[in-house]
C-alpha positions in Angstrom: -7.2 -18.9 -6.6 -3.7 -18.2 -5.2 -2.3 -18.4 -8.7 -4.3 -16.6 -10.8 -4.6 -13.6 -8.4 -0.7 -14.0 -8.1 -0.2 -13.6 -11.9 -3.3 -11.0 -12.3 -1.2 -8.8 -9.2 1.9 -9.4 -10.8 0.7 -8.4 -14.3 -1.4 -5.5 -13.2 -0.2 -4.0 -9.3 -3.3 -1.7 -9.1 -6.0 -4.2 -9.8 -6.8 -4.0 -5.5 -9.0 -7.0 -5.4 -6.6 -9.1 -6.7 -3.6 -8.0 -4.4 -6.0 -8.7 -1.7 -7.1 -11.6 -2.5 -3.2 -12.7 -3.1 -2.8 -11.7 0.5 -5.5 -13.9 1.8 -4.7 -17.1 0.2 -1.2 -17.3 0.7 -1.5 -16.1 4.3 -1.0 -19.5 5.1 0.9 -19.6 9.0 1.5 -15.9 8.9 -1.6 -15.1 10.3 -1.3 -17.2 13.4 1.9 -16.4 14.1 0.5 -12.5 14.0 -2.1 -13.3 16.2 0.2 -15.0 18.3 2.1 -11.9 18.7 -1.2 -9.8 19.2 -2.1 -12.2 22.2 1.4 -12.2 23.8 0.7 -8.4 24.3 -1.5 -6.3 26.3 -2.2 -3.9 23.9 -2.5 -6.5 21.3 -4.9 -8.5 23.4 -7.0 -5.3 23.4 -7.3 -5.1 20.0 -8.4 -8.5 19.5 -11.2 -7.9 22.3 -12.4 -4.8 20.9 -11.6 -5.4 17.3 -11.8 -1.7 16.0 -12.0 -0.6 12.5 -10.4 2.4 10.7 -12.5 4.0 8.5 -14.0 7.3 8.1 -17.2 6.2 10.0 -15.2 5.0 13.0 -12.3 7.4 13.0 -13.3 11.1 13.4 -10.7 13.1 11.1 -12.0 16.7 12.1 -11.4 16.1 15.5 -7.6 14.3 14.7 -7.0 17.6 12.5 -7.7 20.0 15.6 -5.0 17.7 17.6 -1.6 19.8 17.8 0.9 19.6 14.9 3.4 16.9 15.8 0.8 14.1 17.5 0.4 11.0 15.9 -3.4 11.8 14.9 -2.5 15.4 13.4 0.4 13.4 11.5 -2.5 10.8 10.3 -5.0 13.1 9.1 -2.6 15.7 7.5 -0.8 12.3 5.4 -4.2 11.6 4.1 -4.8 15.2 3.2 -1.7 15.4 1.2 -1.4 12.3 -0.5 -4.9 12.2 -1.4 -6.2 9.1 0.3 -9.2 7.8 2.3 -9.2 4.9 4.6 -12.6 3.5 3.1 -11.4 1.8 0.0 -9.8 -1.2 1.8 -11.3 -4.6 0.4 -13.2 -6.6 2.9 -11.6 -10.2 3.9 -13.3 -12.9 1.5 -11.1 -16.2 1.9 -10.2 -16.5 5.2 -13.1 -19.0 7.3 -11.4 -18.7 10.7 -13.4 -15.1 12.1 -10.2 -14.2 14.3 -7.8 -14.7 11.6 -10.1 -12.7 9.2 -9.9 -9.8 11.8 -5.7 -10.3 11.6 -5.6 -10.1 8.2 -8.3 -7.1 8.3 -6.1 -5.2 10.8 -3.1 -5.4 8.4 -5.1 -3.9 5.8 -6.8 -1.3 7.6 -4.0 -0.2 9.2 -1.7 0.3 5.5 -2.0 4.0 5.8 -1.0 4.3 9.6 2.6 2.5 8.3 2.9 5.0 5.2 2.3 7.6 7.9 4.4 6.8 10.9 7.1 5.8 8.4 6.8 9.1 6.8 6.6 7.5 3.0 4.5 8.7 0.5 2.2 7.1 -2.1 4.8 7.1 -5.1 6.4 4.0 -6.4 9.6 3.9 -4.6 7.9 4.4 -1.3 5.0 1.8 -1.9 8.2 -0.7 -2.6 10.0 0.6 0.1 6.7 -0.3 2.6 6.5 -3.5 0.9 9.5 -4.4 1.9 9.2 -2.9 5.6 6.2 -5.5 5.2 8.0 -8.2 4.4 10.4 -7.9 7.3 8.0 -7.0 10.0 4.9 -9.0 9.3 6.2 -11.7 7.1 3.6 -12.5 5.0 4.0 -14.0 2.0 1.7 -11.9 -0.2 4.4 -8.4 0.9 7.2 -10.4 -0.7 5.2 -11.2 -4.2 4.0 -7.5 -4.0 7.3 -6.5 -3.9 8.4 -8.4 -6.6 5.6 -7.0 -8.7 7.1 -3.5 -8.5 10.5 -5.1 -9.0 9.3 -5.6 -12.4 10.3 -1.5 -12.4 14.4 -2.6 -12.6 13.7 -4.7 -15.5 15.1 -2.6 -19.0 12.1 -1.4 -21.0 11.0 -3.8 -23.3 9.8 -2.7 -27.1 6.0 -2.5 -27.7 4.9 -4.7 -30.2 4.0 -2.6 -32.8 8.3 -1.7 -32.8 9.0 -5.6 -32.0 6.8 -6.3 -35.4 8.4 -3.4 -37.1 12.5 -4.7 -36.3 11.4 -8.3 -37.3 9.7 -7.1 -40.7 12.6 -4.4 -41.3 14.9 -6.9 -43.8 12.1 -6.7 -46.4 11.2 -3.0 -46.1 14.9 -1.5 -46.3 14.1 -0.2 -49.7 12.0 2.2 -48.2 13.7 5.7 -47.8 10.8 7.1 -46.3 10.8 4.1 -43.4 11.0 4.9 -39.6 10.5 3.4 -36.4 7.2 3.8 -34.7 7.3 5.8 -31.6 8.0 4.1 -28.4 4.6 4.5 -25.5 5.8 6.6 -22.8 7.3 4.9 -19.7 4.5 2.6 -18.3 3.1 3.4 -15.3 4.9 2.2 -12.1 8.3 2.1 -13.9 11.0 3.3 -11.9 13.4 5.9 -13.7 17.1 5.0 -13.5 17.3 7.8 -10.5 14.7 6.2 -8.5 15.8 2.5 -9.5 19.5 3.4 -8.0 17.7 5.0 -5.0 16.0 2.5 -4.0 18.6 -0.5 -4.4 21.3 2.0 -2.3 19.0 3.7 0.2 15.4 2.6 0.3 15.7 -1.4 0.2 18.6 -1.2 3.0 16.2 0.9 5.5 13.4 -0.8 5.0 14.9 -4.1 5.7 16.9 -2.9 9.0 14.0 -0.6 10.0 11.0 -3.2 9.4 13.2 -5.7 11.1 14.2 -4.0 14.3 11.1 -2.7 14.8 8.3 -3.8 17.3 5.7 -5.6 15.4 3.2 -3.3 14.3 0.1 -5.6 14.1 0.4 -5.2 18.2 -0.4 -1.5 18.1 -3.4 0.0 19.1 -2.6 3.0 16.8 -6.5 4.3 18.2 -5.1 4.7 21.3 -2.0 7.2 20.9 -3.9 10.0 18.7 -2.5 12.3 21.1 0.8 10.5 21.6 3.8 12.9 20.1 4.9 11.4 16.8 8.7 11.5 17.8 8.2 9.4 21.1 5.8 7.1 19.1 8.5 6.5 16.9 11.1 5.9 19.8 8.7 3.3 21.4 8.1 1.5 18.0 11.9 1.5 17.1 11.4 3.6 13.5 13.4 5.9 12.5 13.2 7.9 9.0 13.4 6.7 5.6 15.7 8.4 3.0 14.5 11.5 1.6 10.9 11.3 0.1 9.4 12.0 -3.0 5.9 13.2 -2.8 4.9 14.1 -6.1 1.1 14.3 -6.9 -1.4 13.3 -4.1 -3.6 10.6 -5.3 -7.7 11.2 -6.0 -9.0 8.1 -4.4 -10.8 10.1 -1.7 -12.3 12.3 -4.0 -13.9 9.6 -6.0 -14.9 7.8 -3.0 -16.7 11.0 -2.1 -18.0 11.2 -5.1 -19.3 7.3 -5.3 -20.8 8.3 -1.4 -22.5 11.1 -2.7 -24.0 9.6 -5.9 -25.0 6.3 -3.8 -26.3 9.1 -1.0 -28.5 10.7 -4.1 -29.7 7.8 -5.8 -31.4 6.3 -1.9 -32.7 9.6 -1.2 -34.8 9.4 -4.8 -35.9 5.8 -4.1 -37.2 6.7 -0.9 -39.3 9.9 -2.7 -40.8 7.2 -5.0 
């Protein structure tokens, strides 16, 4: 299972189910270590006791939007809106039998957007890569290294498409055709960094992520939901997090919109069944 999910996740990082399966099947001794970090902290023990969940049913997004600008809660909901992201699409845990360790994995997974927001990272490919390196340094989960590795495929030079490769191999037998032209290469593959992005990641983002992730308090022990009204700057100082290099924000995702439409469709279907 681990090998299959790893190969699929590396081939297509957009396969959230395989990325999630990879995280669970490779967690090994990392989860007990994260649990021990939580047990060693009063805040972490409270999380394990209450087992809070992060989604739009448990977090009052409207209330967070009304908090003063500069607070942690307002920063989080503003980040969700800016990036077009929702906390409702996290994959549930399937392959961890121990209930407490399964919750630790759930907590790590459901707080992913918190890490984005508190660090000030977008959902662009360079930012996601930087966050994976940060998570590797802070959490030590093997899947974070493998996810970063999948992103590092962006550093490989663009390989010719199969069509272009076939053209080049057959060129010797078609050299007499004066109208012979190579096929157009496809656009830059989704997720591949530009040379400029690649250079910035190596020189700026990766060093920041390694240093900041190592220096920061273990984020698995942070009870984020108890800190909504805390000033963001105070929270970052307390956690030992400092700003990353200048981030490219780009276009927002359509994740939140798709999830709203999915819920509406399910709700309409449920109402139709009730009428029948």
